[in-house]
PyMOL Python script that loads the backbone (N, CA, C, O; Angstrom):
from pymol import cmd

cmd.read_pdbstr("""\
ATOM      1  N   MET A   1      34.719  14.107  13.057  1.00  0.00           N
ATOM      2  CA  MET A   1      34.800  12.680  13.299  1.00  0.00           C
ATOM      3  C   MET A   1      33.903  11.960  12.298  1.00  0.00           C
ATOM      4  O   MET A   1      32.774  12.381  12.047  1.00  0.00           O
ATOM      5  N   ARG A   2      34.408  10.886  11.737  1.00  0.00           N
ATOM      6  CA  ARG A   2      33.648  10.069  10.792  1.00  0.00           C
ATOM      7  C   ARG A   2      33.472   8.674  11.368  1.00  0.00           C
ATOM      8  O   ARG A   2      34.317   8.184  12.118  1.00  0.00           O
ATOM      9  N   CYS A   3      32.377   8.052  11.010  1.00  0.00           N
ATOM     10  CA  CYS A   3      32.172   6.657  11.401  1.00  0.00           C
ATOM     11  C   CYS A   3      31.327   5.983  10.328  1.00  0.00           C
ATOM     12  O   CYS A   3      30.634   6.637   9.549  1.00  0.00           O
ATOM     13  N   ALA A   4      31.404   4.691  10.312  1.00  0.00           N
ATOM     14  CA  ALA A   4      30.594   3.885   9.404  1.00  0.00           C
ATOM     15  C   ALA A   4      30.155   2.647  10.172  1.00  0.00           C
ATOM     16  O   ALA A   4      30.888   2.136  11.019  1.00  0.00           O
ATOM     17  N   PHE A   5      28.965   2.176   9.870  1.00  0.00           N
ATOM     18  CA  PHE A   5      28.488   0.972  10.539  1.00  0.00           C
ATOM     19  C   PHE A   5      27.491   0.251   9.660  1.00  0.00           C
ATOM     20  O   PHE A   5      26.916   0.825   8.735  1.00  0.00           O
ATOM     21  N   GLU A   6      27.303  -0.998   9.964  1.00  0.00           N
ATOM     22  CA  GLU A   6      26.289  -1.833   9.311  1.00  0.00           C
ATOM     23  C   GLU A   6      25.105  -1.892  10.255  1.00  0.00           C
ATOM     24  O   GLU A   6      25.280  -2.129  11.450  1.00  0.00           O
ATOM     25  N   PHE A   7      23.898  -1.679   9.738  1.00  0.00           N
ATOM     26  CA  PHE A   7      22.726  -1.771  10.595  1.00  0.00           C
ATOM     27  C   PHE A   7      21.917  -3.018  10.257  1.00  0.00           C
ATOM     28  O   PHE A   7      21.845  -3.449   9.106  1.00  0.00           O
ATOM     29  N   HIS A   8      21.317  -3.578  11.292  1.00  0.00           N
ATOM     30  CA  HIS A   8      20.413  -4.722  11.187  1.00  0.00           C
ATOM     31  C   HIS A   8      19.141  -4.332  11.929  1.00  0.00           C
ATOM     32  O   HIS A   8      19.149  -4.210  13.154  1.00  0.00           O
ATOM     33  N   ILE A   9      18.069  -4.138  11.210  1.00  0.00           N
ATOM     34  CA  ILE A   9      16.829  -3.676  11.822  1.00  0.00           C
ATOM     35  C   ILE A   9      16.347  -4.629  12.904  1.00  0.00           C
ATOM     36  O   ILE A   9      15.814  -4.175  13.917  1.00  0.00           O
ATOM     37  N   ASP A  10      16.513  -5.927  12.726  1.00  0.00           N
ATOM     38  CA  ASP A  10      16.068  -6.865  13.755  1.00  0.00           C
ATOM     39  C   ASP A  10      16.885  -6.725  15.035  1.00  0.00           C
ATOM     40  O   ASP A  10      16.411  -7.132  16.096  1.00  0.00           O
ATOM     41  N   ALA A  11      18.088  -6.169  14.981  1.00  0.00           N
ATOM     42  CA  ALA A  11      18.916  -5.968  16.171  1.00  0.00           C
ATOM     43  C   ALA A  11      18.571  -4.666  16.890  1.00  0.00           C
ATOM     44  O   ALA A  11      18.538  -4.631  18.120  1.00  0.00           O
ATOM     45  N   VAL A  12      18.313  -3.600  16.139  1.00  0.00           N
ATOM     46  CA  VAL A  12      18.034  -2.301  16.765  1.00  0.00           C
ATOM     47  C   VAL A  12      16.549  -2.072  17.031  1.00  0.00           C
ATOM     48  O   VAL A  12      16.184  -1.177  17.793  1.00  0.00           O
ATOM     49  N   LYS A  13      15.707  -2.865  16.415  1.00  0.00           N
ATOM     50  CA  LYS A  13      14.253  -2.822  16.634  1.00  0.00           C
ATOM     51  C   LYS A  13      13.626  -1.472  16.307  1.00  0.00           C
ATOM     52  O   LYS A  13      12.674  -1.051  16.965  1.00  0.00           O
ATOM     53  N   MET A  14      14.164  -0.785  15.277  1.00  0.00           N
ATOM     54  CA  MET A  14      13.543   0.452  14.798  1.00  0.00           C
ATOM     55  C   MET A  14      13.854   0.619  13.323  1.00  0.00           C
ATOM     56  O   MET A  14      14.904   0.170  12.861  1.00  0.00           O
ATOM     57  N   PRO A  15      12.968   1.253  12.577  1.00  0.00           N
ATOM     58  CA  PRO A  15      13.204   1.483  11.150  1.00  0.00           C
ATOM     59  C   PRO A  15      14.422   2.387  10.940  1.00  0.00           C
ATOM     60  O   PRO A  15      14.760   3.193  11.807  1.00  0.00           O
ATOM     61  N   ILE A  16      15.070   2.248   9.801  1.00  0.00           N
ATOM     62  CA  ILE A  16      16.272   3.021   9.511  1.00  0.00           C
ATOM     63  C   ILE A  16      16.001   4.519   9.526  1.00  0.00           C
ATOM     64  O   ILE A  16      16.867   5.284   9.951  1.00  0.00           O
ATOM     65  N   ASN A  17      14.827   4.966   9.076  1.00  0.00           N
ATOM     66  CA  ASN A  17      14.558   6.406   9.067  1.00  0.00           C
ATOM     67  C   ASN A  17      14.508   6.973  10.495  1.00  0.00           C
ATOM     68  O   ASN A  17      14.915   8.115  10.711  1.00  0.00           O
ATOM     69  N   ILE A  18      14.022   6.206  11.462  1.00  0.00           N
ATOM     70  CA  ILE A  18      14.011   6.646  12.866  1.00  0.00           C
ATOM     71  C   ILE A  18      15.439   6.659  13.409  1.00  0.00           C
ATOM     72  O   ILE A  18      15.829   7.594  14.108  1.00  0.00           O
ATOM     73  N   LEU A  19      16.209   5.633  13.091  1.00  0.00           N
ATOM     74  CA  LEU A  19      17.608   5.579  13.521  1.00  0.00           C
ATOM     75  C   LEU A  19      18.387   6.775  12.992  1.00  0.00           C
ATOM     76  O   LEU A  19      19.123   7.416  13.742  1.00  0.00           O
ATOM     77  N   LEU A  20      18.232   7.082  11.700  1.00  0.00           N
ATOM     78  CA  LEU A  20      18.929   8.220  11.101  1.00  0.00           C
ATOM     79  C   LEU A  20      18.456   9.543  11.697  1.00  0.00           C
ATOM     80  O   LEU A  20      19.257  10.460  11.876  1.00  0.00           O
ATOM     81  N   LYS A  21      17.180   9.650  12.003  1.00  0.00           N
ATOM     82  CA  LYS A  21      16.656  10.873  12.631  1.00  0.00           C
ATOM     83  C   LYS A  21      17.300  11.076  14.004  1.00  0.00           C
ATOM     84  O   LYS A  21      17.686  12.193  14.351  1.00  0.00           O
ATOM     85  N   ASN A  22      17.416  10.009  14.777  1.00  0.00           N
ATOM     86  CA  ASN A  22      18.048  10.112  16.093  1.00  0.00           C
ATOM     87  C   ASN A  22      19.522  10.511  15.972  1.00  0.00           C
ATOM     88  O   ASN A  22      20.017  11.315  16.762  1.00  0.00           O
ATOM     89  N   LEU A  23      20.210   9.956  14.998  1.00  0.00           N
ATOM     90  CA  LEU A  23      21.621  10.280  14.798  1.00  0.00           C
ATOM     91  C   LEU A  23      21.820  11.693  14.256  1.00  0.00           C
ATOM     92  O   LEU A  23      22.881  12.286  14.452  1.00  0.00           O
ATOM     93  N   SER A  24      20.815  12.237  13.579  1.00  0.00           N
ATOM     94  CA  SER A  24      20.963  13.539  12.928  1.00  0.00           C
ATOM     95  C   SER A  24      21.140  14.694  13.905  1.00  0.00           C
ATOM     96  O   SER A  24      21.462  15.806  13.487  1.00  0.00           O
ATOM     97  N   LYS A  25      20.939  14.455  15.188  1.00  0.00           N
ATOM     98  CA  LYS A  25      21.169  15.500  16.187  1.00  0.00           C
ATOM     99  C   LYS A  25      22.646  15.873  16.243  1.00  0.00           C
ATOM    100  O   LYS A  25      22.988  17.036  16.462  1.00  0.00           O
ATOM    101  N   ASP A  26      23.515  14.898  16.047  1.00  0.00           N
ATOM    102  CA  ASP A  26      24.965  15.129  16.136  1.00  0.00           C
ATOM    103  C   ASP A  26      25.730  14.776  14.872  1.00  0.00           C
ATOM    104  O   ASP A  26      26.900  15.136  14.741  1.00  0.00           O
ATOM    105  N   TYR A  27      25.087  14.074  13.931  1.00  0.00           N
ATOM    106  CA  TYR A  27      25.786  13.577  12.753  1.00  0.00           C
ATOM    107  C   TYR A  27      24.977  13.821  11.480  1.00  0.00           C
ATOM    108  O   TYR A  27      23.747  13.875  11.511  1.00  0.00           O
ATOM    109  N   LYS A  28      25.675  13.963  10.381  1.00  0.00           N
ATOM    110  CA  LYS A  28      25.044  13.932   9.059  1.00  0.00           C
ATOM    111  C   LYS A  28      25.295  12.523   8.536  1.00  0.00           C
ATOM    112  O   LYS A  28      26.442  12.142   8.304  1.00  0.00           O
ATOM    113  N   CYS A  29      24.236  11.754   8.351  1.00  0.00           N
ATOM    114  CA  CYS A  29      24.365  10.341   7.980  1.00  0.00           C
ATOM    115  C   CYS A  29      23.678  10.053   6.651  1.00  0.00           C
ATOM    116  O   CYS A  29      22.708  10.708   6.271  1.00  0.00           O
ATOM    117  N   GLU A  30      24.210   9.057   5.963  1.00  0.00           N
ATOM    118  CA  GLU A  30      23.579   8.588   4.730  1.00  0.00           C
ATOM    119  C   GLU A  30      23.792   7.089   4.588  1.00  0.00           C
ATOM    120  O   GLU A  30      24.818   6.547   4.999  1.00  0.00           O
ATOM    121  N   VAL A  31      22.809   6.437   4.003  1.00  0.00           N
ATOM    122  CA  VAL A  31      22.923   5.012   3.704  1.00  0.00           C
ATOM    123  C   VAL A  31      23.761   4.888   2.438  1.00  0.00           C
ATOM    124  O   VAL A  31      23.462   5.523   1.427  1.00  0.00           O
ATOM    125  N   VAL A  32      24.809   4.074   2.493  1.00  0.00           N
ATOM    126  CA  VAL A  32      25.737   3.967   1.366  1.00  0.00           C
ATOM    127  C   VAL A  32      25.777   2.572   0.754  1.00  0.00           C
ATOM    128  O   VAL A  32      26.660   2.283  -0.054  1.00  0.00           O
ATOM    129  N   SER A  33      24.858   1.722   1.116  1.00  0.00           N
ATOM    130  CA  SER A  33      24.809   0.372   0.552  1.00  0.00           C
ATOM    131  C   SER A  33      24.496   0.448  -0.936  1.00  0.00           C
ATOM    132  O   SER A  33      23.747   1.318  -1.378  1.00  0.00           O
ATOM    133  N   ASP A  34      25.069  -0.461  -1.695  1.00  0.00           N
ATOM    134  CA  ASP A  34      24.766  -0.516  -3.119  1.00  0.00           C
ATOM    135  C   ASP A  34      24.070  -1.839  -3.443  1.00  0.00           C
ATOM    136  O   ASP A  34      23.939  -2.712  -2.585  1.00  0.00           O
ATOM    137  N   GLU A  35      23.637  -1.968  -4.670  1.00  0.00           N
ATOM    138  CA  GLU A  35      22.892  -3.167  -5.071  1.00  0.00           C
ATOM    139  C   GLU A  35      23.724  -4.444  -4.894  1.00  0.00           C
ATOM    140  O   GLU A  35      23.180  -5.490  -4.540  1.00  0.00           O
ATOM    141  N   GLU A  36      25.017  -4.365  -5.135  1.00  0.00           N
ATOM    142  CA  GLU A  36      25.889  -5.533  -4.955  1.00  0.00           C
ATOM    143  C   GLU A  36      25.884  -5.999  -3.504  1.00  0.00           C
ATOM    144  O   GLU A  36      25.889  -7.200  -3.238  1.00  0.00           O
ATOM    145  N   PHE A  37      25.874  -5.062  -2.573  1.00  0.00           N
ATOM    146  CA  PHE A  37      25.816  -5.385  -1.143  1.00  0.00           C
ATOM    147  C   PHE A  37      24.562  -6.205  -0.842  1.00  0.00           C
ATOM    148  O   PHE A  37      24.635  -7.224  -0.155  1.00  0.00           O
ATOM    149  N   TYR A  38      23.414  -5.761  -1.354  1.00  0.00           N
ATOM    150  CA  TYR A  38      22.162  -6.474  -1.091  1.00  0.00           C
ATOM    151  C   TYR A  38      22.116  -7.831  -1.781  1.00  0.00           C
ATOM    152  O   TYR A  38      21.595  -8.789  -1.210  1.00  0.00           O
ATOM    153  N   LYS A  39      22.638  -7.933  -2.971  1.00  0.00           N
ATOM    154  CA  LYS A  39      22.692  -9.233  -3.668  1.00  0.00           C
ATOM    155  C   LYS A  39      23.554 -10.214  -2.885  1.00  0.00           C
ATOM    156  O   LYS A  39      23.182 -11.376  -2.719  1.00  0.00           O
ATOM    157  N   ARG A  40      24.697  -9.751  -2.407  1.00  0.00           N
ATOM    158  CA  ARG A  40      25.629 -10.606  -1.685  1.00  0.00           C
ATOM    159  C   ARG A  40      25.032 -11.119  -0.377  1.00  0.00           C
ATOM    160  O   ARG A  40      25.246 -12.274  -0.009  1.00  0.00           O
ATOM    161  N   HIS A  41      24.277 -10.261   0.333  1.00  0.00           N
ATOM    162  CA  HIS A  41      23.732 -10.636   1.635  1.00  0.00           C
ATOM    163  C   HIS A  41      22.318 -11.177   1.569  1.00  0.00           C
ATOM    164  O   HIS A  41      21.852 -11.794   2.527  1.00  0.00           O
ATOM    165  N   GLY A  42      21.624 -10.959   0.462  1.00  0.00           N
ATOM    166  CA  GLY A  42      20.273 -11.492   0.306  1.00  0.00           C
ATOM    167  C   GLY A  42      19.231 -10.823   1.186  1.00  0.00           C
ATOM    168  O   GLY A  42      18.224 -11.442   1.527  1.00  0.00           O
ATOM    169  N   TYR A  43      19.456  -9.565   1.560  1.00  0.00           N
ATOM    170  CA  TYR A  43      18.504  -8.821   2.383  1.00  0.00           C
ATOM    171  C   TYR A  43      17.917  -7.669   1.592  1.00  0.00           C
ATOM    172  O   TYR A  43      18.441  -7.288   0.546  1.00  0.00           O
ATOM    173  N   SER A  44      16.834  -7.124   2.094  1.00  0.00           N
ATOM    174  CA  SER A  44      16.267  -5.926   1.477  1.00  0.00           C
ATOM    175  C   SER A  44      16.856  -4.683   2.125  1.00  0.00           C
ATOM    176  O   SER A  44      17.471  -4.763   3.189  1.00  0.00           O
ATOM    177  N   LYS A  45      16.672  -3.549   1.493  1.00  0.00           N
ATOM    178  CA  LYS A  45      17.198  -2.276   2.001  1.00  0.00           C
ATOM    179  C   LYS A  45      16.554  -1.880   3.330  1.00  0.00           C
ATOM    180  O   LYS A  45      17.129  -1.095   4.083  1.00  0.00           O
ATOM    181  N   LYS A  46      15.385  -2.405   3.621  1.00  0.00           N
ATOM    182  CA  LYS A  46      14.700  -2.059   4.866  1.00  0.00           C
ATOM    183  C   LYS A  46      15.244  -2.837   6.063  1.00  0.00           C
ATOM    184  O   LYS A  46      14.969  -2.469   7.205  1.00  0.00           O
ATOM    185  N   LEU A  47      16.005  -3.899   5.827  1.00  0.00           N
ATOM    186  CA  LEU A  47      16.445  -4.764   6.924  1.00  0.00           C
ATOM    187  C   LEU A  47      17.921  -4.676   7.249  1.00  0.00           C
ATOM    188  O   LEU A  47      18.324  -4.973   8.374  1.00  0.00           O
ATOM    189  N   LEU A  48      18.733  -4.275   6.287  1.00  0.00           N
ATOM    190  CA  LEU A  48      20.190  -4.317   6.463  1.00  0.00           C
ATOM    191  C   LEU A  48      20.817  -3.262   5.579  1.00  0.00           C
ATOM    192  O   LEU A  48      20.303  -2.971   4.499  1.00  0.00           O
ATOM    193  N   GLY A  49      21.921  -2.686   6.022  1.00  0.00           N
ATOM    194  CA  GLY A  49      22.601  -1.725   5.177  1.00  0.00           C
ATOM    195  C   GLY A  49      23.827  -1.137   5.829  1.00  0.00           C
ATOM    196  O   GLY A  49      24.131  -1.425   6.986  1.00  0.00           O
ATOM    197  N   LEU A  50      24.526  -0.315   5.083  1.00  0.00           N
ATOM    198  CA  LEU A  50      25.727   0.379   5.554  1.00  0.00           C
ATOM    199  C   LEU A  50      25.405   1.857   5.663  1.00  0.00           C
ATOM    200  O   LEU A  50      24.756   2.430   4.787  1.00  0.00           O
ATOM    201  N   VAL A  51      25.865   2.472   6.748  1.00  0.00           N
ATOM    202  CA  VAL A  51      25.630   3.884   6.990  1.00  0.00           C
ATOM    203  C   VAL A  51      26.957   4.580   7.222  1.00  0.00           C
ATOM    204  O   VAL A  51      27.824   4.060   7.924  1.00  0.00           O
ATOM    205  N   LYS A  52      27.117   5.774   6.624  1.00  0.00           N
ATOM    206  CA  LYS A  52      28.299   6.600   6.842  1.00  0.00           C
ATOM    207  C   LYS A  52      27.846   7.868   7.532  1.00  0.00           C
ATOM    208  O   LYS A  52      26.871   8.488   7.108  1.00  0.00           O
ATOM    209  N   CYS A  53      28.545   8.269   8.604  1.00  0.00           N
ATOM    210  CA  CYS A  53      28.188   9.460   9.355  1.00  0.00           C
ATOM    211  C   CYS A  53      29.395  10.364   9.558  1.00  0.00           C
ATOM    212  O   CYS A  53      30.527   9.899   9.698  1.00  0.00           O
ATOM    213  N   VAL A  54      29.127  11.671   9.571  1.00  0.00           N
ATOM    214  CA  VAL A  54      30.150  12.680   9.854  1.00  0.00           C
ATOM    215  C   VAL A  54      29.585  13.590  10.939  1.00  0.00           C
ATOM    216  O   VAL A  54      28.458  14.073  10.833  1.00  0.00           O
ATOM    217  N   ARG A  55      30.378  13.817  11.981  1.00  0.00           N
ATOM    218  CA  ARG A  55      29.917  14.673  13.077  1.00  0.00           C
ATOM    219  C   ARG A  55      29.798  16.118  12.603  1.00  0.00           C
ATOM    220  O   ARG A  55      30.689  16.636  11.930  1.00  0.00           O
ATOM    221  N   VAL A  56      28.682  16.765  12.961  1.00  0.00           N
ATOM    222  CA  VAL A  56      28.447  18.157  12.551  1.00  0.00           C
ATOM    223  C   VAL A  56      28.736  19.123  13.674  1.00  0.00           C
ATOM    224  O   VAL A  56      28.591  20.333  13.501  1.00  0.00           O
TER     225      VAL A  56
END
""", "prot")
cmd.dss("prot")
cmd.show_as("cartoon", "prot")
cmd.util.cbc("prot")
cmd.orient("prot")
């Protein structure tokens, strides 16, 4: 199973590395945002991004 989502740190109230660690129990996840994504949205990599996950 594959999934992708956009994360907003202010919504989940935890750093992305903690979120990815929690997901790593069942999924292999990676942040796939590129520089164009951040320019378009005006956020930093620590606050917003795209994540792709595959169930392991």
